[in-house]
C-alpha positions as CSV (number, residue, x, y, z in Angstrom):
1,M,52.6,42.9,40.2
2,A,49.9,40.7,38.8
3,D,51.7,39.5,36.2
4,M,54.2,38.8,37.6
5,R,52.2,36.2,39.6
6,V,51.0,34.9,36.0
7,V,54.6,33.9,35.2
8,S,55.4,32.4,38.7
9,V,52.3,30.2,38.2
10,L,53.6,29.1,34.5
11,L,57.2,28.5,35.9
12,L,55.8,26.0,38.7
13,L,53.9,24.5,36.0
14,V,56.8,23.9,33.3
15,S,58.8,22.9,36.4
16,S,56.2,20.0,37.2
17,G,55.8,19.1,34.2
18,V,52.3,20.0,34.0
19,A,52.8,22.6,31.4
20,Q,54.0,20.4,29.0
21,K,50.8,18.3,28.4
22,R,48.8,18.8,25.2
23,P,46.0,17.5,22.9
24,I,47.0,14.7,20.6
25,T,47.7,15.2,16.9
26,H,47.5,13.3,13.7
27,E,51.4,13.4,13.8
28,D,51.3,11.8,17.8
29,V,49.6,9.3,15.8
30,W,51.3,8.0,12.8
31,L,54.7,8.9,14.0
32,A,54.2,6.6,16.7
33,K,57.0,3.7,16.5
34,R,54.9,0.5,15.9
35,V,55.7,-3.0,17.8
36,G,55.3,-6.2,16.1
37,A,54.9,-9.5,18.1
38,P,58.1,-10.6,19.6
39,T,59.9,-14.2,19.1
40,V,61.7,-15.2,22.0
41,S,64.9,-17.2,22.1
42,P,64.4,-21.0,23.3
43,D,67.1,-20.9,26.2
44,G,64.3,-17.6,27.5
45,K,67.4,-14.8,27.6
46,W,66.3,-13.1,24.3
47,A,62.9,-11.4,22.5
48,V,63.1,-9.8,19.1
49,V,60.4,-7.8,18.0
50,S,60.1,-5.6,14.6
51,V,59.9,-2.2,15.2
52,T,58.7,0.2,12.1
53,E,59.4,3.7,12.6
54,P,56.8,5.4,10.4
55,A,56.9,8.3,8.1
56,Y,54.3,10.7,5.8
57,D,56.9,9.9,3.7
58,A,56.8,6.1,2.7
59,A,60.0,6.1,1.1
60,K,61.2,7.5,4.9
61,T,59.7,4.8,6.5
62,V,62.0,2.5,8.7
63,S,61.4,-1.2,9.7
64,D,64.3,-2.8,11.4
65,L,64.7,-5.8,13.9
66,W,65.3,-5.1,17.7
67,I,66.7,-7.2,20.4
68,V,66.0,-7.5,24.5
69,P,67.3,-9.3,27.3
70,V,64.0,-11.1,28.8
71,D,66.1,-10.7,32.2
72,G,65.5,-6.5,31.6
73,S,69.9,-6.1,32.0
74,A,70.2,-3.9,29.0
75,P,67.5,-2.0,26.6
76,P,66.8,-2.7,23.0
77,R,68.7,-2.2,20.7
78,R,69.3,-2.6,16.9
79,L,69.8,-5.5,15.0
80,T,69.7,-4.5,11.7
81,Q,69.9,-1.6,9.4
82,S,68.8,-2.1,5.8
83,P,66.6,0.2,3.5
84,G,63.8,-2.9,3.2
85,S,62.0,-4.8,6.0
86,E,62.6,-7.8,7.8
87,G,59.6,-10.2,8.5
88,G,59.1,-13.3,10.2
89,A,61.7,-13.3,12.4
90,V,62.5,-16.7,14.0
91,F,65.3,-18.1,16.4
92,S,67.1,-21.2,15.8
93,P,66.9,-24.0,18.1
94,D,70.2,-23.7,20.0
95,S,69.1,-19.8,20.1
96,R,72.1,-18.4,18.8
97,R,70.7,-17.7,15.1
98,L,68.0,-15.7,13.8
99,A,66.1,-16.3,11.1
100,F,63.9,-14.0,8.6
101,T,62.8,-12.8,5.2
102,A,63.8,-9.6,3.6
103,K,64.7,-8.1,0.1
104,R,68.0,-7.0,0.2
105,E,70.0,-5.4,-2.6
106,G,70.3,-8.0,-5.5
107,D,67.2,-9.7,-4.2
108,D,64.2,-9.4,-7.2
109,A,61.7,-11.1,-4.0
110,A,62.2,-11.4,-0.4
111,Q,64.6,-14.2,0.7
112,V,65.2,-16.4,3.8
113,Y,68.2,-14.8,5.9
114,V,70.3,-16.2,8.6
115,L,71.9,-14.0,11.0
116,P,74.5,-15.0,14.0
117,L,73.8,-13.3,17.4
118,D,77.2,-13.5,18.4
119,G,78.4,-10.7,15.4
120,G,78.7,-10.9,11.9
121,E,76.3,-10.0,8.7
122,A,73.1,-11.7,8.3
123,T,74.1,-14.6,4.9
124,R,71.2,-15.5,2.4
125,V,70.3,-18.8,2.5
126,S,67.3,-19.2,-0.3
127,S,66.9,-17.9,-3.4
128,I,63.8,-18.8,-5.3
129,S,62.3,-16.3,-7.7
130,T,58.9,-16.5,-6.1
131,G,60.1,-15.5,-3.0
132,A,59.9,-16.6,0.6
133,A,58.2,-16.4,3.5
134,S,57.6,-17.3,7.2
135,P,60.8,-19.1,8.1
136,V,60.3,-22.5,10.7
137,W,63.4,-24.0,11.8
138,R,63.9,-27.6,11.6
139,P,64.1,-28.6,15.1
140,D,67.8,-29.7,14.9
141,G,68.9,-26.6,13.1
142,K,70.5,-27.7,9.6
143,A,67.2,-26.9,7.7
144,I,64.5,-24.0,7.6
145,L,61.0,-24.7,6.1
146,F,59.1,-21.7,4.2
147,Q,56.4,-20.2,1.8
148,S,56.2,-19.4,-1.6
149,R,53.3,-18.9,-4.2
150,V,54.5,-20.4,-7.1
151,W,52.7,-21.0,-10.3
152,P,50.6,-23.9,-11.2
153,G,51.9,-27.0,-12.5
154,A,55.5,-25.5,-11.8
155,A,57.7,-28.5,-10.3
156,S,61.4,-26.8,-10.3
157,D,62.1,-23.0,-10.1
158,E,63.5,-22.7,-13.4
159,E,59.5,-23.9,-14.6
160,N,58.6,-20.7,-12.0
161,R,61.2,-18.2,-13.9
162,K,59.1,-19.4,-17.2
163,Q,55.9,-18.8,-16.4
164,A,56.2,-15.8,-14.6
165,A,58.5,-14.4,-18.0
166,E,55.4,-15.3,-20.2
167,H,53.3,-13.3,-18.1
168,K,54.6,-10.2,-18.4
169,A,55.4,-10.7,-22.2
170,R,52.0,-10.7,-22.6
171,K,50.6,-7.7,-24.6
172,Y,47.5,-7.8,-23.1
173,S,46.2,-6.9,-19.7
174,A,43.0,-9.1,-19.1
175,R,41.9,-11.3,-16.0
176,A,40.1,-14.1,-16.2
177,Y,38.2,-16.6,-14.0
178,D,36.2,-19.6,-14.5
179,S,35.6,-19.8,-10.7
180,F,35.0,-17.7,-7.6
181,P,35.8,-15.9,-5.4
182,F,38.6,-13.5,-7.7
183,R,38.9,-10.9,-5.6
184,Y,40.0,-10.2,-1.7
185,W,40.0,-7.2,0.4
186,D,41.9,-5.2,-2.1
187,R,43.8,-7.0,-4.7
188,W,42.6,-9.3,-7.6
189,L,43.2,-12.9,-7.3
190,D,46.0,-14.9,-9.5
191,E,47.1,-18.3,-10.7
192,L,49.5,-18.1,-8.2
193,K,48.8,-20.7,-4.9
194,P,50.7,-21.5,-1.4
195,H,53.3,-24.4,-1.6
196,L,56.2,-25.4,1.2
197,F,59.7,-25.5,0.8
198,V,62.4,-27.3,2.7
199,Q,66.1,-25.3,2.4
200,A,68.7,-27.1,4.4
201,L,71.6,-25.2,5.1
202,E,74.6,-26.6,3.5
203,E,76.8,-24.9,1.1
204,G,75.0,-24.9,-2.6
205,A,71.3,-26.9,-1.6
206,Q,68.6,-25.8,-3.3
207,A,65.1,-25.6,-1.8
208,R,62.9,-28.2,-2.4
209,D,59.1,-27.7,-3.0
210,L,57.4,-30.2,-0.8
211,L,54.1,-30.1,-2.5
212,A,54.9,-29.8,-6.0
213,G,53.2,-32.9,-8.1
214,T,50.6,-33.4,-4.9
215,K,46.8,-34.0,-5.3
216,L,46.0,-31.5,-3.2
217,A,48.2,-28.8,-4.4
218,A,46.9,-29.0,-8.0
219,G,42.6,-29.2,-6.7
220,A,40.7,-26.4,-8.2
221,G,39.7,-25.4,-4.2
222,F,43.4,-25.6,-2.9
223,D,44.5,-22.2,-1.1
224,G,45.7,-21.0,2.0
225,P,43.7,-20.1,4.8
226,R,43.1,-16.6,4.0
227,G,43.2,-16.6,0.3
228,V,45.4,-13.5,0.3
229,S,48.9,-12.8,-2.0
230,E,50.9,-13.4,1.2
231,P,51.5,-17.1,1.9
232,D,50.2,-18.2,5.2
233,L,50.1,-22.4,5.8
234,E,50.9,-22.1,9.3
235,A,53.3,-24.3,8.9
236,V,55.4,-26.4,11.9
237,W,57.5,-28.6,12.0
238,S,56.8,-32.4,14.9
239,P,59.5,-31.8,17.2
240,D,61.0,-35.5,15.9
241,G,61.4,-32.6,12.5
242,A,60.0,-36.2,10.1
243,W,56.5,-34.4,10.0
244,I,55.0,-31.1,8.8
245,V,52.1,-30.0,9.8
246,F,49.8,-27.2,7.9
247,T,46.5,-25.6,7.3
248,A,45.1,-24.8,4.4
249,T,41.8,-25.0,2.4
250,A,40.8,-27.7,-0.2
251,N,37.2,-26.3,-1.1
252,R,37.7,-22.2,-1.8
253,N,36.1,-22.7,-5.3
254,V,32.4,-23.1,-3.5
255,E,32.3,-20.0,-1.8
256,A,30.0,-18.6,-4.3
257,Y,27.0,-21.1,-2.9
258,A,28.5,-22.6,-0.1
259,P,31.1,-22.1,2.9
260,S,34.4,-23.2,3.0
261,A,36.7,-25.1,5.9
262,T,40.4,-24.7,6.7
263,H,41.7,-28.1,8.1
264,L,45.1,-29.3,8.9
265,Y,47.0,-31.6,7.2
266,R,50.4,-33.4,8.1
267,L,53.6,-34.0,5.2
268,P,56.3,-36.2,5.4
269,A,59.4,-33.6,5.5
270,A,61.4,-36.2,3.2
271,G,57.8,-35.8,0.9
272,G,54.7,-37.4,-0.4
273,E,51.2,-36.4,-0.5
274,P,49.7,-34.6,2.6
275,Q,47.2,-36.5,4.5
276,A,44.1,-35.1,6.4
277,L,44.4,-34.7,10.1
278,T,40.5,-33.1,10.4
279,S,37.4,-33.4,8.1
280,G,34.4,-31.8,7.7
281,A,32.4,-28.5,7.7
282,D,34.0,-27.2,11.1
283,S,37.6,-25.1,10.3
284,F,41.6,-26.0,11.9
285,S,43.7,-23.8,12.3
286,Q,47.1,-22.4,13.8
287,P,48.8,-26.0,14.6
288,L,51.2,-26.0,17.9
289,F,53.0,-29.5,19.1
290,G,53.1,-30.0,22.8
291,P,56.9,-30.2,23.8
292,D,56.8,-34.0,23.4
293,G,55.6,-34.2,20.3
294,K,52.5,-36.5,21.6
295,T,49.7,-33.8,21.6
296,L,48.7,-31.2,18.6
297,Y,46.6,-28.4,19.7
298,A,44.4,-26.1,17.0
299,I,41.8,-23.6,17.2
300,H,38.6,-25.1,16.1
301,S,35.7,-22.6,14.9
302,R,32.3,-24.2,13.8
303,R,30.1,-23.9,10.9
304,E,26.5,-24.0,11.2
305,E,23.5,-22.7,9.0
306,E,21.9,-21.2,12.2
307,Q,24.1,-18.5,13.1
308,L,27.3,-17.0,11.2
309,Y,29.3,-16.5,14.3
310,S,31.0,-19.0,16.5
311,L,33.6,-19.0,19.4
312,S,37.1,-20.1,18.4
313,R,37.9,-23.1,20.7
314,L,40.7,-25.0,21.2
315,A,41.1,-28.7,20.6
316,S,43.5,-30.9,21.1
317,L,44.7,-34.4,18.7
318,A,47.0,-37.2,19.9
319,W,49.6,-37.3,17.5
320,P,49.9,-39.0,14.9
321,G,46.5,-40.0,14.2
322,G,44.0,-39.0,16.6
323,Q,40.3,-37.0,16.9
324,P,39.9,-34.0,17.3
325,R,38.7,-32.7,21.3
326,L,37.4,-30.1,22.0
327,L,39.2,-28.8,25.6
328,T,37.4,-24.8,26.1
329,T,33.6,-25.8,25.4
330,Q,32.7,-24.9,28.7
331,W,34.2,-21.8,28.1
332,D,32.6,-18.6,26.8
333,R,35.3,-17.1,25.1
334,S,37.3,-17.2,21.9
335,V,40.7,-18.5,22.3
336,G,43.2,-15.9,20.4
337,G,47.0,-16.6,20.4
338,V,47.9,-20.1,22.0
339,A,51.7,-21.3,24.1
340,I,52.5,-24.0,26.0
341,T,55.0,-23.7,28.8
342,S,58.3,-25.5,28.4
343,D,56.9,-28.9,30.2
344,G,53.5,-29.2,28.7
345,S,51.5,-28.8,31.4
346,R,49.7,-26.0,30.6
347,L,48.3,-23.6,28.2
348,Y,48.1,-20.1,28.3
349,F,46.3,-17.7,25.8
350,T,44.3,-14.1,25.4
351,A,40.8,-13.6,24.6
352,E,38.5,-10.7,24.0
353,D,36.7,-10.2,27.1
354,Q,34.3,-7.0,28.0
355,G,36.7,-4.2,26.6
356,H,39.9,-5.9,27.1
357,D,42.2,-8.7,25.7
358,K,43.0,-10.7,28.9
359,L,45.4,-13.7,30.3
360,F,43.7,-17.2,30.6
361,T,45.4,-20.5,31.4
362,M,44.0,-24.0,31.6
363,P,45.6,-27.5,31.9
364,A,47.1,-29.0,28.9
365,G,45.2,-31.7,29.2
366,G,41.5,-29.9,29.6
367,G,40.0,-28.9,32.3
368,S,38.9,-25.7,33.9
369,V,39.8,-21.8,32.7
370,T,41.7,-19.1,35.0
371,P,42.2,-15.4,34.5
372,V,46.3,-15.4,34.5
373,M,45.6,-12.3,36.5
374,E,43.0,-9.4,36.8
375,V,43.1,-6.8,33.9
376,K,41.9,-3.4,34.4
377,E,43.5,-1.6,31.5
378,G,44.7,-2.0,28.2
379,V,45.5,-5.4,25.9
380,Y,47.7,-8.6,25.8
381,S,48.6,-9.9,22.0
382,G,51.7,-12.0,21.0
383,L,51.8,-14.2,23.4
384,A,55.5,-16.1,23.4
385,I,56.8,-18.9,26.3
386,P,60.9,-20.1,26.0
387,E,60.9,-23.8,24.7
388,H,63.3,-24.2,27.9
389,A,62.5,-21.3,30.6
390,P,59.8,-20.2,32.6
391,A,58.9,-16.8,31.3
392,L,55.5,-15.5,29.9
393,V,56.6,-12.7,27.2
394,A,53.7,-10.6,25.6
395,L,52.9,-7.1,24.2
396,W,51.0,-5.2,26.3
397,G,49.0,-1.4,25.1
398,S,46.2,0.6,25.6
399,M,44.2,3.9,24.4
400,T,47.5,6.1,26.2
401,H,50.1,3.6,25.4
402,P,51.0,1.9,22.6
403,E,52.2,-1.6,22.4
404,D,55.5,-2.4,24.1
405,V,57.0,-5.3,25.1
406,V,56.3,-7.1,28.4
407,V,57.7,-10.0,30.5
408,I,54.4,-10.8,32.9
409,D,54.5,-11.9,36.1
410,A,51.5,-14.5,36.7
411,K,52.3,-14.8,40.8
412,A,52.4,-11.8,41.3
413,G,49.5,-10.0,39.1
414,A,51.7,-7.3,36.8
415,H,53.9,-7.1,33.7
416,R,57.3,-5.3,33.6
417,F,57.7,-3.6,30.7
418,L,61.3,-4.5,28.6
419,T,60.9,-1.8,25.9
420,A,59.6,1.9,25.7
421,F,59.6,2.9,22.0
422,N,57.2,5.8,22.6
423,K,57.9,6.8,26.3
424,E,58.7,10.4,25.9
425,R,55.9,11.7,23.0
426,M,53.3,9.7,24.5
427,E,54.2,11.5,27.7
428,Q,53.6,15.0,26.2
429,I,49.8,14.3,25.7
430,D,47.1,15.4,27.8
431,W,44.9,12.1,27.9
432,Q,43.2,9.5,30.0
433,P,42.4,5.8,30.2
434,P,38.6,5.5,29.2
435,R,35.7,5.4,31.4
436,H,33.3,1.9,30.9
437,F,30.4,1.9,32.0
438,W,26.9,-0.4,31.6
439,F,23.3,-0.9,31.1
440,T,20.3,-2.6,30.7
441,A,19.0,-2.3,26.8
442,R,15.1,-2.5,26.3
443,S,16.4,-6.2,24.7
444,G,17.3,-7.2,28.3
445,A,20.7,-7.4,26.8
446,R,23.6,-5.6,29.5
447,I,25.4,-3.5,26.8
448,H,29.2,-2.3,27.3
449,S,30.1,0.6,26.3
450,L,33.4,3.4,26.9
451,L,33.5,6.8,26.8
452,V,37.0,9.0,26.0
453,L,37.7,12.3,27.5
454,P,39.0,15.2,25.5
455,P,42.0,17.3,26.5
456,N,41.8,19.6,29.5
457,F,38.6,18.2,30.3
458,D,36.6,20.2,33.4
459,P,33.4,18.3,34.5
460,S,31.9,21.4,34.6
461,K,31.9,22.2,31.6
462,K,29.1,20.2,28.7
463,Y,30.5,18.8,26.0
464,P,29.5,17.7,21.9
465,L,28.9,13.8,22.3
466,V,30.2,12.1,19.3
467,L,29.4,8.1,18.6
468,F,31.7,6.1,17.4
469,P,30.4,2.1,17.2
470,H,33.2,-0.1,16.1
471,G,33.2,-2.4,12.6
472,G,32.6,-5.9,12.2
473,P,30.4,-6.5,13.3
474,H,32.2,-9.3,15.4
475,N,34.4,-7.2,16.9
476,M,34.7,-5.4,20.3
477,T,35.9,-1.8,21.0
478,K,38.2,-1.9,23.7
479,D,41.4,-0.2,25.8
480,Q,43.7,-0.5,22.7
481,F,45.9,2.5,20.9
482,F,44.7,2.6,17.4
483,V,46.3,4.6,14.5
484,R,43.2,4.8,11.6
485,W,40.8,6.3,13.8
486,N,42.5,6.9,16.7
487,Y,39.6,7.6,19.7
488,H,41.5,10.8,21.7
489,L,42.4,12.4,18.3
490,L,38.8,12.4,17.8
491,T,38.3,14.1,20.6
492,S,40.9,16.6,20.9
493,P,38.6,19.5,19.3
494,G,37.0,19.3,22.8
495,Y,34.3,16.4,21.9
496,V,33.5,13.1,24.5
497,L,33.2,9.7,22.3
498,L,31.4,6.9,22.9
499,M,32.1,3.6,21.9
500,T,29.7,0.8,22.4
501,N,29.6,-2.9,22.2
502,Y,26.1,-3.4,20.7
503,T,25.0,-6.9,20.0
504,G,26.9,-8.8,17.6
505,S,30.0,-8.0,19.5
506,T,32.3,-10.3,20.5
507,G,34.1,-10.6,23.6
508,F,30.7,-11.2,25.4
509,G,30.3,-14.3,25.1
510,E,29.0,-16.3,21.6
511,S,25.1,-16.1,22.2
512,F,25.7,-12.4,22.5
513,A,27.8,-12.2,19.4
514,A,25.6,-14.4,17.0
515,A,22.4,-13.1,18.1
516,I,22.8,-10.2,15.4
517,H,22.6,-12.8,12.9
518,K,18.4,-11.9,12.1
519,D,18.8,-8.5,12.5
520,I,22.1,-6.9,11.5
521,L,20.7,-2.9,11.7
522,R,17.8,-2.2,13.9
523,G,18.3,-3.9,17.2
524,P,22.1,-2.9,17.3
525,A,21.2,1.0,16.5
526,A,19.0,1.2,18.7
527,E,20.8,0.0,21.5
528,I,23.5,2.5,20.4
529,E,20.8,5.1,20.5
530,Q,19.8,3.9,24.1
531,A,23.9,3.6,25.0
532,A,23.8,7.5,23.9
533,D,20.7,8.5,26.2
534,E,22.6,6.4,29.3
535,A,25.3,8.4,29.1
536,I,23.9,11.5,28.7
537,R,21.3,10.4,32.3
538,Q,24.5,9.7,33.7
539,F,27.4,11.7,33.1
540,A,26.1,15.9,33.7
541,F,29.3,17.0,31.3
542,L,27.3,15.3,28.2
543,D,25.6,18.1,25.8
544,G,22.3,16.2,24.7
545,A,21.7,18.8,22.2
546,R,25.0,18.4,20.6
547,Q,25.5,14.8,19.5
548,A,27.4,13.4,15.8
549,A,27.9,9.8,15.0
550,A,31.0,8.4,12.7
551,G,31.7,4.9,11.7
552,A,33.8,2.9,9.5
553,S,33.1,-0.8,7.3
554,Y,29.9,-2.0,9.7
555,G,29.9,1.1,11.2
556,G,29.7,3.1,8.2
557,Y,26.8,0.7,7.7
558,L,25.5,1.9,10.8
559,M,25.9,5.5,9.3
560,N,23.7,4.5,6.6
561,W,21.0,3.6,8.5
562,F,20.8,6.6,11.2
563,E,20.8,8.9,8.1
564,G,17.4,7.2,7.7
565,N,16.0,6.1,10.6
566,S,17.2,8.8,13.2
567,K,17.2,12.8,13.2
568,R,19.3,12.7,17.0
569,F,22.2,13.3,14.8
570,R,23.3,17.2,14.0
571,C,26.1,15.1,11.2
572,L,27.3,11.8,10.1
573,V,30.7,10.8,8.5
574,N,30.6,7.1,6.6
575,H,33.8,5.6,5.8
576,A,33.5,2.8,3.9
577,G,29.8,2.1,4.7
578,L,27.1,0.2,3.0
579,T,24.4,1.6,1.3
580,D,22.6,-1.1,-0.4
581,N,22.5,-4.9,0.5
582,A,21.8,-6.0,-3.3
583,S,23.9,-3.9,-5.0
584,M,26.5,-4.8,-2.2
585,W,26.2,-8.7,-2.5
586,G,26.7,-8.3,-6.5
587,A,29.9,-6.2,-6.3
588,T,31.7,-7.3,-3.0
589,D,34.5,-10.3,-2.7
590,G,32.2,-12.3,-0.4
591,A,29.1,-14.3,-2.1
592,Y,27.4,-16.8,0.1
593,Y,27.9,-14.9,3.7
594,W,26.2,-12.6,2.3
595,E,22.6,-15.1,1.3
596,R,23.0,-16.5,5.1
597,R,23.1,-12.8,6.7
598,N,20.2,-11.4,4.8
599,G,18.2,-14.9,5.0
600,G,17.9,-16.4,1.4
601,P,19.0,-15.7,-2.3
602,V,19.1,-11.7,-3.7
603,W,16.9,-12.6,-6.0
604,K,14.0,-13.4,-3.6
605,L,14.6,-9.8,-2.0
606,G,13.2,-11.7,1.3
607,G,14.4,-11.3,4.8
608,M,17.0,-8.1,5.6
609,W,17.9,-8.0,2.0
610,R,15.3,-4.7,1.7
611,D,13.8,-4.1,5.3
612,Q,17.3,-3.5,6.8
613,S,19.1,-2.1,4.0
614,P,19.2,2.0,4.2
615,S,18.9,2.6,0.8
616,A,15.2,2.0,1.1
617,Y,15.0,4.6,3.9
618,A,16.2,7.4,1.7
619,A,12.8,9.1,1.8
620,N,13.8,10.3,5.1
621,F,17.6,11.4,4.8
622,S,18.0,14.9,6.0
623,T,21.1,14.5,8.2
624,P,24.4,16.2,7.0
625,M,26.9,13.3,5.9
626,L,30.6,13.2,5.3
627,V,30.8,10.0,2.7
628,T,34.7,9.0,2.1
629,H,35.9,6.0,0.4
630,G,39.2,4.2,-0.7
631,E,38.9,3.5,-4.7
632,H,40.7,0.0,-4.4
633,D,37.7,-1.2,-1.6
634,F,36.8,-4.6,-2.8
635,R,35.4,-5.6,0.7
636,V,32.3,-2.6,1.0
637,P,33.2,-1.6,-3.2
638,I,32.9,1.8,-4.2
639,N,29.8,1.4,-5.8
640,Q,28.4,1.8,-1.9
641,A,29.9,5.3,-1.6
642,F,28.4,6.5,-5.0
643,E,24.7,5.4,-4.2
644,I,24.6,7.2,-0.8
645,Y,25.9,10.3,-2.3
646,K,24.0,10.1,-4.6
647,L,20.9,9.4,-2.6
648,L,21.9,12.5,-0.6
649,Q,23.2,14.9,-3.2
650,R,19.1,13.8,-4.9
651,R,17.2,14.3,-1.3
652,Q,19.4,17.7,-1.3
653,V,20.8,16.6,2.0
654,P,24.3,18.4,2.7
655,S,26.7,15.8,1.8
656,R,30.6,15.7,0.8
657,L,32.2,12.7,-1.2
658,V,35.8,12.2,-0.3
659,I,37.6,9.6,-2.5
660,F,40.7,7.9,-1.8
661,P,42.4,6.8,-5.6
662,D,45.3,4.5,-3.9
663,A,43.2,3.5,-0.8
664,S,41.4,0.2,0.0
665,H,39.4,-0.5,2.6
666,W,41.7,1.5,5.2
667,V,43.1,4.5,4.3
668,L,47.0,3.2,4.8
669,K,49.1,6.2,3.2
670,G,50.6,9.0,5.9
671,E,49.3,11.8,3.8
672,D,46.1,10.7,2.9
673,A,45.3,9.7,6.4
674,R,46.5,13.0,7.8
675,Y,43.7,14.6,5.3
676,H,41.3,12.3,6.0
677,M,41.6,12.8,9.5
678,R,41.3,16.3,9.0
679,E,38.3,16.4,6.6
680,V,36.4,14.3,9.7
681,L,37.4,16.8,12.1
682,D,36.7,19.3,10.3
683,W,32.7,18.3,9.2
684,L,32.5,17.6,12.8
685,K,33.7,21.4,13.7
686,K,31.1,22.2,11.5
687,Y,28.1,20.9,13.1
688,L,28.6,21.0,16.5
């Protein structure tokens, strides 16, 4: 009889859906479909997004464009279906065609394709040996602007082909440099520089290089804003199609001893020498024209010697030759992605704020910044507004909901889903939104934290506590679905995860973020430990006798600091963490930044060079540590992993070193990522 009652209960649970809930797995995280930022047709009828369907075997990963009606009248449907992926999708001014870049059969490099939305195949419109990226339609729809990285001095595609062939035919493989920088994140920098091309859509037309022969592009310090292999000059057309505005740096080559700056330039569409619209030590980026073409908007960031962090503020310039005017000087948050209404009256943008990415608005001519609506869960990104229709389209996601496309009803203070790409899998998982809590640190600062609870959570039980501070440090832990270090996956064995937005975190005001400048480890580490003490005091389900900590990048730097300065943890996990400030400076891809961070030139070893270097406290090392690192990490080079592991072994501290030969600062290959998380969870299990 008892067995029958158990069966009846199980059947009831299955019928109600409760029995289907289960802990999250790495497969749930890795195989979740990943949705790119939406592009919206000018008439407001359609939204297009790229959707990546990952696989552990990268060759089986699928990435295509999907289209969905903005009014929600039909489900999304796949637009493309080809072996490669598409990038930079953008609608034509008449909303009838879609331009994107792709490397398809017969292409040696990515090219611009145009797809008619009323039926038919995509047609290749560019044919350039160095490849095409970031297409932008001319306002009349008769030409497309795109970008490509070209060989120095090449005035034609024929010359680019010749230089590429000569480079390939070299019998040696040396890299030679005469200036700095020479590496960036995970790649060696090469001779190629970003240029802008216009491709007319008449049959037989050849792409025209607008920067070939210009003094700006020939300068030793010329580069795109980020200096990476993919060009990103953030170029836009003026509404009349007569000008192109783009961002670039002209002094990248000073970064060994001074900060560089990014500025706005205007270039006649017919060609000519670019003219600087902004100048000085401050930087400007992300140009955006108002609909009437009389105002240019951009993001401004300050460069000062006294602090390394400044807010990103919204600026406007009267077109074509006005001086920048800052619009958000009285608002203590950084402006993210910006969009403008079709009538040009209001600006909308995203911004980090206290654990979320929220939506804000202000009059286009300046004035008070106000929230669009109250946000208690998740993050917004990829904001888009149609040119000729009143709609707000964006991505929304949370810790328990990978990103989907939404339409925002500002008046109702809510959003409506247009897509649900991961609904079926995510409904099977036993998880909860994070709990937010605040406390006042001994420094007097108000500190925000998030708690993530394990599956099958029972508040009457006691759970080990794992601290997971974010990287950066100018970053923020927020309510978002994260792939590389999925928060619920870390709790899945039965742990509670504590993530603290310590001093230096963004989303809490400029002074709070900048205050880390002269106290890079000691103060933030103390706040993180105080957050753990406060959480244990507030929440009876936390077992203060079983604590561990894990972190990556700056979070790994903190782990190395805890190793020599705290005895509270049963074990530590350090991924890509900095060990020694001086040797880090010698090997990292940055330079002058680290002088300013640590209080002077490295040869003086003053300030924080030694005082807040984890290696200086090796005599105190005793906590078991797992060390993981990518061999191609140029931001925190692999020597930092070797140093901490060697010190741990020298001190006879239980430790394990795991190196990923194909990884950079991030473990991006599926099987590597699965193995990495297995190592992390096994290490925590061993000691918790």
